[in-house]
C-alpha positions as CSV (number, residue, x, y, z in Angstrom):
1,M,167.0,156.5,136.6
2,A,168.2,155.0,139.8
3,S,171.8,153.7,139.7
4,I,173.1,150.4,141.1
5,R,176.7,150.3,142.1
6,I,178.2,146.8,141.3
7,P,181.0,145.7,143.7
8,M,184.2,144.4,142.2
9,P,183.5,140.7,143.0
10,L,180.3,140.8,140.9
11,R,181.7,142.8,137.9
12,K,182.8,139.6,136.2
13,L,179.1,139.0,135.7
14,T,178.4,142.6,134.4
15,N,181.3,142.7,131.9
16,D,183.2,145.0,134.3
17,T,180.3,147.5,134.4
18,D,180.5,149.3,137.8
19,I,177.2,151.3,137.7
20,V,174.0,150.0,136.1
21,A,171.0,152.4,135.5
22,T,167.5,151.1,136.2
23,D,164.0,152.5,136.0
24,A,162.7,149.8,138.3
25,S,160.2,150.9,140.9
26,T,161.3,148.4,143.6
27,L,164.6,146.8,144.6
28,A,163.1,143.3,143.7
29,E,162.3,144.6,140.2
30,A,165.8,146.0,139.9
31,V,167.4,142.7,140.9
32,D,165.1,140.9,138.3
33,R,166.3,143.3,135.6
34,L,169.9,142.8,136.6
35,E,169.3,139.0,136.2
36,A,167.8,139.5,132.8
37,D,170.8,141.5,131.6
38,Y,173.5,139.7,133.6
39,P,172.5,136.1,134.2
40,G,173.7,134.6,137.4
41,I,173.8,137.8,139.4
42,K,170.5,137.2,141.2
43,E,171.6,133.9,142.8
44,R,174.6,135.8,144.3
45,L,172.2,138.4,145.9
46,V,169.1,136.5,146.8
47,G,168.7,133.0,148.3
48,D,166.3,130.3,147.4
49,D,164.0,131.6,150.2
50,G,163.6,134.9,148.2
51,E,165.5,136.9,150.8
52,I,168.7,138.9,150.5
53,R,171.6,136.5,151.2
54,R,173.0,136.8,154.7
55,F,176.5,137.9,153.6
56,V,175.2,140.5,151.2
57,N,174.3,144.1,152.3
58,I,172.2,146.3,150.0
59,Y,171.8,150.0,150.7
60,V,169.5,152.6,149.1
61,N,170.9,156.1,149.6
62,G,173.1,154.8,152.4
63,E,170.2,153.1,154.3
64,D,170.4,149.3,154.8
65,V,167.3,147.8,153.1
66,R,166.9,145.3,155.9
67,F,165.7,148.3,158.0
68,L,163.5,149.6,155.1
69,S,161.4,147.1,153.2
70,N,164.0,144.6,152.1
71,L,163.4,143.7,148.4
72,S,160.1,145.6,148.5
73,T,162.0,148.9,149.0
74,A,160.7,151.5,146.6
75,L,163.2,153.1,144.2
76,A,163.0,156.6,142.8
77,A,164.8,158.0,139.8
78,T,167.5,159.8,142.0
79,D,168.2,156.8,144.2
80,E,171.6,155.1,144.5
81,V,171.7,151.4,145.3
82,S,174.9,150.0,146.7
83,I,175.6,146.2,146.8
84,V,178.2,145.4,149.5
85,P,179.3,141.9,150.0
86,A,180.2,141.2,153.6
87,V,183.9,140.8,154.2
88,A,185.0,138.3,156.8
89,G,188.4,137.7,158.2
90,G,190.3,137.4,161.3
91,M,193.7,137.8,162.8
């Protein structure tokens, strides 16, 4: 099963679970399954337009899904999905 790494800011929604296993065949399906198990997580990842939110980066095996097939990116059993919220700040 593919693994999804949950970042610290979203772990309050996953009961402090840091890695979730999924047998989803696409990233979109994985996000829908996350939502079914952990209500509220999808709205943090995906906007009303159905696209990944601007300040959220999602990687499959280290590759930014925006340069792959976005939410249509296929997942294999050995894949690792990382959700990385963008960090903003200044000096």
